[in-house]
N, CA and C atoms of all chains as a GROMACS GRO file, in nm:
protein
  582
    1MET      N    1   0.077  -0.136   0.019
    1MET     CA    2   0.035  -0.018   0.031
    1MET      C    3   0.132   0.142   0.002
    2LYS      N    4   0.037   0.217   0.011
    2LYS     CA    5   0.066   0.383  -0.007
    2LYS      C    6   0.063   0.420   0.052
    3ILE      N    7   0.139   0.505   0.147
    3ILE     CA    8   0.102   0.576   0.248
    3ILE      C    9   0.217   0.721   0.237
    4LEU      N   10   0.143   0.834   0.316
    4LEU     CA   11   0.204   0.954   0.340
    4LEU      C   12   0.217   0.988   0.464
    5ILE      N   13   0.319   1.021   0.442
    5ILE     CA   14   0.368   1.065   0.576
    5ILE      C   15   0.408   1.213   0.584
    6THR      N   16   0.340   1.252   0.726
    6THR     CA   17   0.368   1.426   0.708
    6THR      C   18   0.395   1.484   0.852
    7TYR      N   19   0.517   1.566   0.891
    7TYR     CA   20   0.583   1.597   0.997
    7TYR      C   21   0.582   1.672   1.042
    8ASP      N   22   0.562   1.761   1.131
    8ASP     CA   23   0.560   1.849   1.230
    8ASP      C   24   0.695   1.866   1.314
    9ILE      N   25   0.740   1.955   1.279
    9ILE     CA   26   0.861   1.897   1.392
    9ILE      C   27   0.892   2.020   1.438
   10SER      N   28   0.892   2.030   1.597
   10SER     CA   29   0.902   2.103   1.661
   10SER      C   30   1.075   2.138   1.714
   11GLY      N   31   1.151   2.281   1.711
   11GLY     CA   32   1.267   2.277   1.704
   11GLY      C   33   1.403   2.271   1.674
   12THR      N   34   1.368   2.251   1.484
   12THR     CA   35   1.476   2.179   1.428
   12THR      C   36   1.562   2.307   1.403
   13ASP      N   37   1.580   2.403   1.472
   13ASP     CA   38   1.695   2.498   1.493
   13ASP      C   39   1.769   2.416   1.614
   14THR      N   40   1.750   2.346   1.680
   14THR     CA   41   1.824   2.276   1.812
   14THR      C   42   1.878   2.167   1.749
   15THR      N   43   1.982   2.102   1.832
   15THR     CA   44   2.050   1.983   1.787
   15THR      C   45   1.966   1.882   1.780
   16ALA      N   46   1.839   1.847   1.924
   16ALA     CA   47   1.785   1.774   1.929
   16ALA      C   48   1.697   1.747   1.810
   17GLY      N   49   1.646   1.859   1.799
   17GLY     CA   50   1.521   1.846   1.670
   17GLY      C   51   1.548   1.839   1.525
   18SER      N   52   1.706   1.923   1.482
   18SER     CA   53   1.711   1.846   1.356
   18SER      C   54   1.768   1.727   1.352
   19ARG      N   55   1.802   1.641   1.483
   19ARG     CA   56   1.857   1.565   1.450
   19ARG      C   57   1.705   1.447   1.477
   20ARG      N   58   1.633   1.477   1.519
   20ARG     CA   59   1.456   1.385   1.483
   20ARG      C   60   1.437   1.435   1.329
   21LEU      N   61   1.436   1.566   1.238
   21LEU     CA   62   1.362   1.547   1.119
   21LEU      C   63   1.516   1.436   1.050
   22ARG      N   64   1.606   1.478   1.083
   22ARG     CA   65   1.685   1.349   1.038
   22ARG      C   66   1.665   1.231   0.997
   23ARG      N   67   1.648   1.194   1.160
   23ARG     CA   68   1.635   1.036   1.161
   23ARG      C   69   1.495   1.004   1.112
   24ILE      N   70   1.418   1.072   1.132
   24ILE     CA   71   1.266   1.046   1.047
   24ILE      C   72   1.257   1.033   0.888
   25ALA      N   73   1.355   1.122   0.843
   25ALA     CA   74   1.353   1.186   0.734
   25ALA      C   75   1.420   1.033   0.684
   26LYS      N   76   1.531   0.976   0.717
   26LYS     CA   77   1.584   0.860   0.700
   26LYS      C   78   1.505   0.743   0.693
   27VAL      N   79   1.409   0.709   0.820
   27VAL     CA   80   1.360   0.588   0.828
   27VAL      C   81   1.213   0.596   0.706
   28CYS      N   82   1.208   0.733   0.654
   28CYS     CA   83   1.087   0.727   0.565
   28CYS      C   84   1.124   0.664   0.413
   29GLN      N   85   1.310   0.746   0.424
   29GLN     CA   86   1.361   0.685   0.290
   29GLN      C   87   1.401   0.578   0.226
   30ASP      N   88   1.371   0.471   0.403
   30ASP     CA   89   1.425   0.343   0.392
   30ASP      C   90   1.313   0.306   0.285
   31TYR      N   91   1.166   0.353   0.341
   31TYR     CA   92   1.027   0.292   0.226
   31TYR      C   93   0.975   0.382   0.115
   32GLY      N   94   1.037   0.512   0.092
   32GLY     CA   95   0.989   0.522   0.005
   32GLY      C   96   1.087   0.642  -0.044
   33GLU      N   97   1.006   0.759  -0.113
   33GLU     CA   98   1.068   0.900  -0.084
   33GLU      C   99   1.010   1.061  -0.016
   34ARG      N  100   1.101   1.122  -0.031
   34ARG     CA  101   1.106   1.279   0.030
   34ARG      C  102   1.020   1.335  -0.077
   35VAL      N  103   0.921   1.391  -0.055
   35VAL     CA  104   0.856   1.472  -0.167
   35VAL      C  105   0.864   1.627  -0.093
   36GLN      N  106   0.858   1.630  -0.011
   36GLN     CA  107   0.864   1.783   0.047
   36GLN      C  108   0.952   1.779   0.154
   37TYR      N  109   0.998   1.868   0.225
   37TYR     CA  110   1.040   1.918   0.331
   37TYR      C  111   1.041   1.778   0.429
   38SER      N  112   0.948   1.833   0.503
   38SER     CA  113   0.842   1.707   0.560
   38SER      C  114   0.769   1.610   0.542
   39VAL      N  115   0.735   1.561   0.374
   39VAL     CA  116   0.667   1.490   0.362
   39VAL      C  117   0.710   1.356   0.268
   40PHE      N  118   0.630   1.255   0.301
   40PHE     CA  119   0.744   1.158   0.267
   40PHE      C  120   0.618   1.035   0.188
   41GLU      N  121   0.644   0.984   0.060
   41GLU     CA  122   0.546   0.898   0.018
   41GLU      C  123   0.640   0.777   0.023
   42CYS      N  124   0.529   0.651   0.122
   42CYS     CA  125   0.611   0.513   0.096
   42CYS      C  126   0.552   0.428   0.092
   43THR      N  127   0.616   0.334   0.034
   43THR     CA  128   0.543   0.178  -0.033
   43THR      C  129   0.535   0.064   0.037
   44VAL      N  130   0.449   0.049   0.139
   44VAL     CA  131   0.449  -0.066   0.227
   44VAL      C  132   0.383  -0.199   0.237
   45SER      N  133   0.391  -0.285   0.293
   45SER     CA  134   0.300  -0.416   0.273
   45SER      C  135   0.254  -0.397   0.431
   46GLU      N  136   0.144  -0.450   0.468
   46GLU     CA  137   0.028  -0.451   0.599
   46GLU      C  138   0.176  -0.479   0.731
   47ALA      N  139   0.287  -0.592   0.710
   47ALA     CA  140   0.318  -0.612   0.813
   47ALA      C  141   0.478  -0.514   0.816
   48THR      N  142   0.519  -0.438   0.676
   48THR     CA  143   0.655  -0.343   0.647
   48THR      C  144   0.568  -0.214   0.773
   49TYR      N  145   0.427  -0.205   0.731
   49TYR     CA  146   0.382  -0.047   0.744
   49TYR      C  147   0.412  -0.081   0.928
   50GLU      N  148   0.419  -0.213   1.011
   50GLU     CA  149   0.419  -0.176   1.156
   50GLU      C  150   0.560  -0.169   1.170
   51LEU      N  151   0.639  -0.198   1.102
   51LEU     CA  152   0.793  -0.200   1.116
   51LEU      C  153   0.807  -0.081   1.115
   52LEU      N  154   0.782   0.046   1.001
   52LEU     CA  155   0.755   0.171   1.001
   52LEU      C  156   0.697   0.245   1.095
   53GLU      N  157   0.583   0.205   1.110
   53GLU     CA  158   0.517   0.302   1.236
   53GLU      C  159   0.623   0.276   1.383
   54ALA      N  160   0.672   0.163   1.422
   54ALA     CA  161   0.710   0.132   1.528
   54ALA      C  162   0.889   0.224   1.526
   55GLU      N  163   0.953   0.182   1.369
   55GLU     CA  164   1.080   0.302   1.430
   55GLU      C  165   1.023   0.440   1.394
   56LEU      N  166   0.934   0.521   1.351
   56LEU     CA  167   0.915   0.670   1.343
   56LEU      C  168   0.872   0.675   1.519
   57LEU      N  169   0.787   0.567   1.584
   57LEU     CA  170   0.799   0.662   1.730
   57LEU      C  171   0.892   0.682   1.753
   58ALA      N  172   0.961   0.550   1.748
   58ALA     CA  173   1.105   0.563   1.853
   58ALA      C  174   1.195   0.657   1.794
   59GLU      N  175   1.182   0.746   1.697
   59GLU     CA  176   1.286   0.852   1.639
   59GLU      C  177   1.174   0.990   1.696
   60MET      N  178   1.026   1.005   1.686
   60MET     CA  179   0.980   1.114   1.724
   60MET      C  180   0.978   1.148   1.875
   61ASP      N  181   0.905   1.255   1.896
   61ASP     CA  182   0.898   1.330   2.039
   61ASP      C  183   0.746   1.340   2.079
   62GLU      N  184   0.712   1.258   2.120
   62GLU     CA  185   0.565   1.274   2.131
   62GLU      C  186   0.501   1.402   2.203
   63LYS      N  187   0.557   1.428   2.263
   63LYS     CA  188   0.538   1.569   2.331
   63LYS      C  189   0.545   1.686   2.238
   64GLU      N  190   0.629   1.699   2.157
   64GLU     CA  191   0.687   1.787   2.076
   64GLU      C  192   0.617   1.820   1.954
   65ASP      N  193   0.612   1.693   1.922
   65ASP     CA  194   0.604   1.674   1.736
   65ASP      C  195   0.482   1.604   1.688
   66ASN      N  196   0.438   1.649   1.523
   66ASN     CA  197   0.294   1.543   1.499
   66ASN      C  198   0.356   1.484   1.396
   67LEU      N  199   0.286   1.381   1.399
   67LEU     CA  200   0.332   1.309   1.301
   67LEU      C  201   0.171   1.275   1.222
   68ARG      N  202   0.162   1.239   1.095
   68ARG     CA  203   0.022   1.197   1.026
   68ARG      C  204   0.042   1.114   0.955
   69ILE      N  205   0.007   0.993   0.924
   69ILE     CA  206   0.010   0.874   0.844
   69ILE      C  207  -0.121   0.884   0.765
   70TYR      N  208  -0.149   0.976   0.606
   70TYR     CA  209  -0.228   0.879   0.533
   70TYR      C  210  -0.199   0.732   0.481
   71ARG      N  211  -0.307   0.700   0.444
   71ARG     CA  212  -0.328   0.527   0.356
   71ARG      C  213  -0.374   0.660   0.242
   72LEU      N  214  -0.294   0.601   0.084
   72LEU     CA  215  -0.325   0.712   0.007
   72LEU      C  216  -0.398   0.608  -0.133
   73ILE      N  217  -0.494   0.659  -0.207
   73ILE     CA  218  -0.561   0.620  -0.338
   73ILE      C  219  -0.464   0.595  -0.425
   74GLU      N  220  -0.483   0.434  -0.433
   74GLU     CA  221  -0.371   0.423  -0.580
   74GLU      C  222  -0.471   0.397  -0.708
   75PRO      N  223  -0.365   0.394  -0.811
   75PRO     CA  224  -0.265   0.468  -0.794
   75PRO      C  225  -0.234   0.617  -0.789
   76VAL      N  226  -0.129   0.607  -0.687
   76VAL     CA  227  -0.103   0.796  -0.639
   76VAL      C  228  -0.123   0.873  -0.763
   77GLU      N  229  -0.040   0.861  -0.893
   77GLU     CA  230  -0.008   0.918  -0.989
   77GLU      C  231  -0.117   0.982  -1.048
   78LYS      N  232  -0.268   0.891  -1.004
   78LYS     CA  233  -0.389   0.999  -1.096
   78LYS      C  234  -0.471   1.056  -0.977
   79HIS      N  235  -0.408   1.020  -0.846
   79HIS     CA  236  -0.515   1.148  -0.741
   79HIS      C  237  -0.422   1.225  -0.658
   80ILE      N  238  -0.310   1.246  -0.752
   80ILE     CA  239  -0.213   1.381  -0.686
   80ILE      C  240  -0.177   1.469  -0.787
   81LYS      N  241  -0.230   1.628  -0.740
   81LYS     CA  242  -0.186   1.716  -0.849
   81LYS      C  243  -0.075   1.783  -0.765
   82GLU      N  244   0.052   1.805  -0.874
   82GLU     CA  245   0.177   1.908  -0.796
   82GLU      C  246   0.213   1.997  -0.916
   83PHE      N  247   0.267   2.138  -0.832
   83PHE     CA  248   0.275   2.243  -0.872
   83PHE      C  249   0.368   2.313  -0.832
   84GLY      N  250   0.466   2.356  -0.881
   84GLY     CA  251   0.593   2.464  -0.887
   84GLY      C  252   0.698   2.370  -0.888
   85LYS      N  253   0.776   2.420  -0.824
   85LYS     CA  254   0.944   2.395  -0.798
   85LYS      C  255   0.936   2.229  -0.761
   86PHE      N  256   0.998   2.144  -0.859
   86PHE     CA  257   0.987   2.002  -0.829
   86PHE      C  258   1.063   1.933  -0.797
   87LYS      N  259   1.139   1.853  -0.645
   87LYS     CA  260   1.256   1.822  -0.594
   87LYS      C  261   1.369   1.889  -0.641
   88ALA      N  262   1.379   1.971  -0.634
   88ALA     CA  263   1.497   2.073  -0.693
   88ALA      C  264   1.586   2.061  -0.532
   89THR      N  265   1.490   2.139  -0.474
   89THR     CA  266   1.504   2.134  -0.356
   89THR      C  267   1.641   2.021  -0.286
   90ASN      N  268   1.757   2.060  -0.207
   90ASN     CA  269   1.841   2.026  -0.123
   90ASN      C  270   1.833   1.982   0.015
   91PHE      N  271   1.772   1.875   0.029
   91PHE     CA  272   1.703   1.845   0.189
   91PHE      C  273   1.807   1.811   0.235
   92GLU      N  274   1.938   1.810   0.208
   92GLU     CA  275   2.009   1.809   0.295
   92GLU      C  276   2.137   1.909   0.355
   93ASP      N  277   2.082   1.980   0.294
   93ASP     CA  278   2.090   2.163   0.337
   93ASP      C  279   2.020   2.165   0.510
   94PRO      N  280   2.073   2.250   0.562
   94PRO     CA  281   2.033   2.294   0.727
   94PRO      C  282   1.885   2.389   0.659
   95LEU      N  283   1.786   2.336   0.710
   95LEU     CA  284   1.644   2.449   0.687
   95LEU      C  285   1.654   2.588   0.749
   96ILE      N  286   1.697   2.670   0.615
   96ILE     CA  287   1.639   2.799   0.644
   96ILE      C  288   1.564   2.869   0.611
   97ILE      N  289   1.440   2.879   0.685
   97ILE     CA  290   1.346   2.953   0.605
   97ILE      C  291   1.278   3.077   0.683
   98MET      N  292  -1.562   1.602  -0.194
   98MET     CA  293  -1.420   1.480  -0.154
   98MET      C  294  -1.313   1.602  -0.048
   99LYS      N  295  -1.253   1.471  -0.014
   99LYS     CA  296  -1.189   1.542   0.069
   99LYS      C  297  -1.013   1.504  -0.019
  100ILE      N  298  -0.931   1.624   0.043
  100ILE     CA  299  -0.809   1.615  -0.002
  100ILE      C  300  -0.738   1.704   0.075
  101LEU      N  301  -0.611   1.650   0.061
  101LEU     CA  302  -0.488   1.652   0.159
  101LEU      C  303  -0.374   1.802   0.054
  102ILE      N  304  -0.354   1.922   0.123
  102ILE     CA  305  -0.294   2.001   0.001
  102ILE      C  306  -0.167   2.006   0.109
  103THR      N  307  -0.038   1.975   0.095
  103THR     CA  308   0.061   2.018   0.107
  103THR      C  309   0.128   2.105   0.014
  104TYR      N  310   0.197   2.200   0.136
  104TYR     CA  311   0.295   2.305   0.081
  104TYR      C  312   0.451   2.315   0.113
  105ASP      N  313   0.523   2.312   0.011
  105ASP     CA  314   0.662   2.351   0.083
  105ASP      C  315   0.693   2.509   0.015
  106ILE      N  316   0.729   2.603   0.082
  106ILE     CA  317   0.762   2.755   0.109
  106ILE      C  318   0.886   2.789   0.079
  107SER      N  319   0.917   2.840  -0.001
  107SER     CA  320   1.055   2.917   0.017
  107SER      C  321   1.067   3.053   0.051
  108GLY      N  322   1.177   3.059   0.162
  108GLY     CA  323   1.231   3.156   0.246
  108GLY      C  324   1.074   3.194   0.315
  109THR      N  325   1.039   3.159   0.413
  109THR     CA  326   0.891   3.237   0.483
  109THR      C  327   1.004   3.313   0.590
  110ASP      N  328   1.138   3.327   0.591
  110ASP     CA  329   1.195   3.472   0.698
  110ASP      C  330   1.222   3.547   0.600
  111THR      N  331   1.118   3.578   0.457
  111THR     CA  332   1.127   3.724   0.392
  111THR      C  333   0.974   3.750   0.388
  112THR      N  334   0.923   3.899   0.363
  112THR     CA  335   0.824   3.850   0.387
  112THR      C  336   0.799   3.877   0.308
  113ALA      N  337   0.806   3.845   0.202
  113ALA     CA  338   0.714   3.758   0.008
  113ALA      C  339   0.695   3.616   0.080
  114GLY      N  340   0.813   3.585   0.134
  114GLY     CA  341   0.791   3.407   0.169
  114GLY      C  342   0.639   3.355   0.294
  115SER      N  343   0.674   3.459   0.406
  115SER     CA  344   0.597   3.455   0.513
  115SER      C  345   0.400   3.480   0.464
  116ARG      N  346   0.437   3.622   0.375
  116ARG     CA  347   0.338   3.617   0.307
  116ARG      C  348   0.247   3.528   0.247
  117ARG      N  349   0.331   3.473   0.190
  117ARG     CA  350   0.295   3.354   0.062
  117ARG      C  351   0.195   3.240   0.155
  118LEU      N  352   0.291   3.211   0.268
  118LEU     CA  353   0.227   3.100   0.371
  118LEU      C  354   0.114   3.188   0.392
  119ARG      N  355   0.107   3.224   0.484
  119ARG     CA  356  -0.048   3.318   0.530
  119ARG      C  357  -0.163   3.317   0.449
  120ARG      N  358  -0.114   3.305   0.326
  120ARG     CA  359  -0.201   3.353   0.221
  120ARG      C  360  -0.309   3.254   0.176
  121ILE      N  361  -0.171   3.167   0.152
  121ILE     CA  362  -0.192   3.030   0.114
  121ILE      C  363  -0.282   2.902   0.238
  122ALA      N  364  -0.238   2.925   0.356
  122ALA     CA  365  -0.331   2.890   0.475
  122ALA      C  366  -0.458   2.977   0.463
  123LYS      N  367  -0.479   3.107   0.431
  123LYS     CA  368  -0.605   3.113   0.461
  123LYS      C  369  -0.687   3.053   0.321
  124VAL      N  370  -0.649   3.098   0.222
  124VAL     CA  371  -0.726   2.975   0.124
  124VAL      C  372  -0.794   2.869   0.184
  125CYS      N  373  -0.689   2.797   0.212
  125CYS     CA  374  -0.708   2.642   0.273
  125CYS      C  375  -0.808   2.651   0.385
  126GLN      N  376  -0.758   2.720   0.478
  126GLN     CA  377  -0.897   2.768   0.546
  126GLN      C  378  -1.037   2.777   0.541
  127ASP      N  379  -1.045   2.874   0.452
  127ASP     CA  380  -1.171   2.911   0.366
  127ASP      C  381  -1.271   2.714   0.299
  128TYR      N  382  -1.150   2.638   0.284
  128TYR     CA  383  -1.211   2.513   0.273
  128TYR      C  384  -1.149   2.356   0.357
  129GLY      N  385  -1.116   2.414   0.453
  129GLY     CA  386  -1.093   2.294   0.504
  129GLY      C  387  -1.004   2.380   0.655
  130GLU      N  388  -0.928   2.254   0.700
  130GLU     CA  389  -0.907   2.276   0.834
  130GLU      C  390  -0.723   2.234   0.843
  131ARG      N  391  -0.663   2.352   0.914
  131ARG     CA  392  -0.496   2.347   0.922
  131ARG      C  393  -0.465   2.225   1.010
  132VAL      N  394  -0.407   2.086   0.963
  132VAL     CA  395  -0.373   2.002   1.028
  132VAL      C  396  -0.219   2.030   1.090
  133GLN      N  397  -0.139   2.067   1.006
  133GLN     CA  398   0.053   2.086   1.086
  133GLN      C  399   0.064   2.199   1.000
  134TYR      N  400   0.184   2.265   1.048
  134TYR     CA  401   0.193   2.392   0.968
  134TYR      C  402   0.186   2.384   0.829
  135SER      N  403   0.195   2.308   0.749
  135SER     CA  404   0.187   2.331   0.615
  135SER      C  405   0.117   2.226   0.532
  136VAL      N  406   0.018   2.171   0.661
  136VAL     CA  407  -0.070   2.013   0.580
  136VAL      C  408  -0.220   2.123   0.621
  137PHE      N  409  -0.294   2.119   0.511
  137PHE     CA  410  -0.408   2.148   0.548
  137PHE      C  411  -0.545   2.030   0.478
  138GLU      N  412  -0.658   1.970   0.528
  138GLU     CA  413  -0.788   1.917   0.509
  138GLU      C  414  -0.836   2.019   0.421
  139CYS      N  415  -0.881   1.923   0.330
  139CYS     CA  416  -0.996   2.058   0.275
  139CYS      C  417  -1.155   1.926   0.238
  140THR      N  418  -1.219   2.013   0.215
  140THR     CA  419  -1.366   1.900   0.152
  140THR      C  420  -1.387   2.031   0.066
  141VAL      N  421  -1.424   1.959  -0.048
  141VAL     CA  422  -1.455   2.078  -0.174
  141VAL      C  423  -1.517   1.966  -0.298
  142SER      N  424  -1.630   2.000  -0.319
  142SER     CA  425  -1.680   1.959  -0.477
  142SER      C  426  -1.620   2.007  -0.568
  143GLU      N  427  -1.670   1.888  -0.722
  143GLU     CA  428  -1.541   1.903  -0.790
  143GLU      C  429  -1.534   2.040  -0.821
  144ALA      N  430  -1.627   2.125  -0.816
  144ALA     CA  431  -1.684   2.262  -0.896
  144ALA      C  432  -1.565   2.339  -0.806
  145THR      N  433  -1.575   2.322  -0.663
  145THR     CA  434  -1.548   2.378  -0.586
  145THR      C  435  -1.350   2.375  -0.580
  146TYR      N  436  -1.339   2.195  -0.606
  146TYR     CA  437  -1.204   2.238  -0.637
  146TYR      C  438  -1.125   2.322  -0.721
  147GLU      N  439  -1.215   2.307  -0.829
  147GLU     CA  440  -1.149   2.423  -0.960
  147GLU      C  441  -1.109   2.573  -0.895
  148LEU      N  442  -1.200   2.618  -0.803
  148LEU     CA  443  -1.179   2.744  -0.745
  148LEU      C  444  -1.068   2.736  -0.654
  149LEU      N  445  -1.048   2.622  -0.569
  149LEU     CA  446  -0.946   2.663  -0.495
  149LEU      C  447  -0.829   2.655  -0.542
  150GLU      N  448  -0.822   2.583  -0.658
  150GLU     CA  449  -0.683   2.505  -0.755
  150GLU      C  450  -0.694   2.656  -0.776
  151ALA      N  451  -0.727   2.746  -0.816
  151ALA     CA  452  -0.698   2.870  -0.917
  151ALA      C  453  -0.660   2.952  -0.786
  152GLU      N  454  -0.701   2.937  -0.681
  152GLU     CA  455  -0.646   3.017  -0.594
  152GLU      C  456  -0.556   3.012  -0.512
  153LEU      N  457  -0.526   2.879  -0.492
  153LEU     CA  458  -0.394   2.859  -0.445
  153LEU      C  459  -0.295   2.867  -0.562
  154LEU      N  460  -0.291   2.832  -0.691
  154LEU     CA  461  -0.202   2.900  -0.779
  154LEU      C  462  -0.141   3.030  -0.802
  155ALA      N  463  -0.287   3.120  -0.776
  155ALA     CA  464  -0.262   3.280  -0.781
  155ALA      C  465  -0.196   3.287  -0.662
  156GLU      N  466  -0.163   3.192  -0.544
  156GLU     CA  467  -0.096   3.271  -0.388
  156GLU      C  468   0.041   3.208  -0.408
  157MET      N  469   0.047   3.127  -0.485
  157MET     CA  470   0.188   3.043  -0.461
  157MET      C  471   0.332   3.105  -0.591
  158ASP      N  472   0.451   3.081  -0.571
  158ASP     CA  473   0.531   3.146  -0.686
  158ASP      C  474   0.604   3.010  -0.630
  159GLU      N  475   0.523   2.965  -0.854
  159GLU     CA  476   0.558   2.836  -0.879
  159GLU      C  477   0.744   2.820  -0.918
  160LYS      N  478   0.787   2.903  -0.908
  160LYS     CA  479   0.939   2.899  -0.919
  160LYS      C  480   1.010   2.879  -0.781
  161GLU      N  481   0.939   2.871  -0.651
  161GLU     CA  482   0.986   2.850  -0.560
  161GLU      C  483   0.966   2.794  -0.486
  162ASP      N  484   0.775   2.746  -0.454
  162ASP     CA  485   0.740   2.701  -0.365
  162ASP      C  486   0.687   2.562  -0.452
  163ASN      N  487   0.649   2.445  -0.373
  163ASN     CA  488   0.595   2.327  -0.453
  163ASN      C  489   0.462   2.299  -0.353
  164LEU      N  490   0.382   2.256  -0.424
  164LEU     CA  491   0.250   2.277  -0.359
  164LEU      C  492   0.242   2.079  -0.433
  165ARG      N  493   0.119   2.022  -0.327
  165ARG     CA  494   0.086   1.872  -0.368
  165ARG      C  495  -0.065   1.899  -0.313
  166ILE      N  496  -0.163   1.817  -0.428
  166ILE     CA  497  -0.252   1.799  -0.353
  166ILE      C  498  -0.341   1.637  -0.370
  167TYR      N  499  -0.326   1.609  -0.283
  167TYR     CA  500  -0.356   1.470  -0.325
  167TYR      C  501  -0.484   1.458  -0.272
  168ARG      N  502  -0.623   1.353  -0.336
  168ARG     CA  503  -0.712   1.311  -0.331
  168ARG      C  504  -0.702   1.171  -0.153
  169LEU      N  505  -0.792   1.224  -0.092
  169LEU     CA  506  -0.813   1.128   0.022
  169LEU      C  507  -0.924   1.014   0.036
  170ILE      N  508  -0.869   0.897   0.110
  170ILE     CA  509  -0.932   0.805   0.067
  170ILE      C  510  -1.074   0.816   0.237
  171GLU      N  511  -1.236   0.794   0.132
  171GLU     CA  512  -1.315   0.842   0.261
  171GLU      C  513  -1.360   0.712   0.291
  172PRO      N  514  -1.388   0.733   0.461
  172PRO     CA  515  -1.366   0.810   0.564
  172PRO      C  516  -1.273   0.840   0.599
  173VAL      N  517  -1.211   0.943   0.589
  173VAL     CA  518  -1.043   1.007   0.635
  173VAL      C  519  -1.021   0.929   0.746
  174GLU      N  520  -1.069   0.952   0.841
  174GLU     CA  521  -1.025   0.905   0.955
  174GLU      C  522  -1.050   0.740   0.982
  175LYS      N  523  -1.036   0.655   0.876
  175LYS     CA  524  -1.038   0.570   0.909
  175LYS      C  525  -0.921   0.493   0.840
  176HIS      N  526  -0.830   0.589   0.758
  176HIS     CA  527  -0.721   0.588   0.641
  176HIS      C  528  -0.619   0.692   0.722
  177ILE      N  529  -0.623   0.727   0.853
  177ILE     CA  530  -0.554   0.771   0.896
  177ILE      C  531  -0.469   0.762   1.057
  178LYS      N  532  -0.358   0.798   1.072
  178LYS     CA  533  -0.339   0.787   1.182
  178LYS      C  534  -0.257   0.861   1.235
  179GLU      N  535  -0.263   0.959   1.391
  179GLU     CA  536  -0.205   1.044   1.428
  179GLU      C  537  -0.120   1.029   1.530
  180PHE      N  538   0.009   1.093   1.533
  180PHE     CA  539   0.047   1.075   1.659
  180PHE      C  540   0.092   1.199   1.703
  181GLY      N  541   0.143   1.202   1.840
  181GLY     CA  542   0.237   1.311   1.890
  181GLY      C  543   0.109   1.448   1.913
  182LYS      N  544   0.208   1.542   1.940
  182LYS     CA  545   0.097   1.687   2.007
  182LYS      C  546   0.020   1.712   1.913
  183PHE      N  547  -0.087   1.745   1.921
  183PHE     CA  548  -0.248   1.745   1.856
  183PHE      C  549  -0.272   1.896   1.855
  184LYS      N  550  -0.247   1.952   1.774
  184LYS     CA  551  -0.344   2.068   1.763
  184LYS      C  552  -0.338   2.183   1.861
  185ALA      N  553  -0.222   2.154   1.923
  185ALA     CA  554  -0.155   2.268   2.022
  185ALA      C  555  -0.083   2.346   1.941
  186THR      N  556  -0.065   2.365   1.850
  186THR     CA  557   0.060   2.457   1.772
  186THR      C  558  -0.014   2.594   1.759
  187ASN      N  559   0.047   2.648   1.768
  187ASN     CA  560  -0.022   2.839   1.732
  187ASN      C  561   0.015   2.893   1.611
  188PHE      N  562  -0.068   2.842   1.475
  188PHE     CA  563  -0.053   2.818   1.402
  188PHE      C  564  -0.009   3.007   1.376
  189GLU      N  565  -0.091   3.137   1.417
  189GLU     CA  566  -0.055   3.268   1.387
  189GLU      C  567   0.073   3.294   1.447
  190ASP      N  568   0.126   3.239   1.503
  190ASP     CA  569   0.278   3.272   1.592
  190ASP      C  570   0.377   3.278   1.472
  191PRO      N  571   0.506   3.364   1.446
  191PRO     CA  572   0.562   3.378   1.350
  191PRO      C  573   0.603   3.195   1.331
  192LEU      N  574   0.645   3.141   1.212
  192LEU     CA  575   0.773   3.050   1.223
  192LEU      C  576   0.882   3.060   1.303
  193ILE      N  577   0.938   3.001   1.407
  193ILE     CA  578   1.077   2.994   1.459
  193ILE      C  579   1.098   2.838   1.497
  194ILE      N  580   1.139   2.763   1.411
  194ILE     CA  581   1.185   2.625   1.409
  194ILE      C  582   1.362   2.618   1.379
   0.00000   0.00000   0.00000
């Protein structure tokens, strides 16, 4: 199944916050693709989903952050519209916004 | 139909960037709810969707930002999992991350 993971992290100007975002991104990228700074599309089986969820919960700070996981309609490309700058962002750079 | 709007904005430390985020949020909130800093769930008819898309495109900077709109499976609450801090964020505050 295809899922969309969106993540609101608190305090990415701190070492702890930026580390959480980096680690969450790494977990997600093991299962899919980063499509925005804190939005990831992942492909998982039901069983793999359980592992992914457990890994995400281990990395996030439940008191500070918010994590949402949506099941997507497939095929995803028929149910998404995208506009603007596409994948040109270097997600490895420090976040300066 | 239910849609999810995710938005990567460039340069929210600038007047132009923060204004774009504020305006995009205002457009989305006319049709739904802000669930994360740059993630919105909206309910629209097919006709209303066209209006919403036009309004979003008018506000965004296609050279700088990225906008993704996903059609969601309904009922949404059966196809989403949420973890962590929930809606405690004051989205009106300036973004400091």
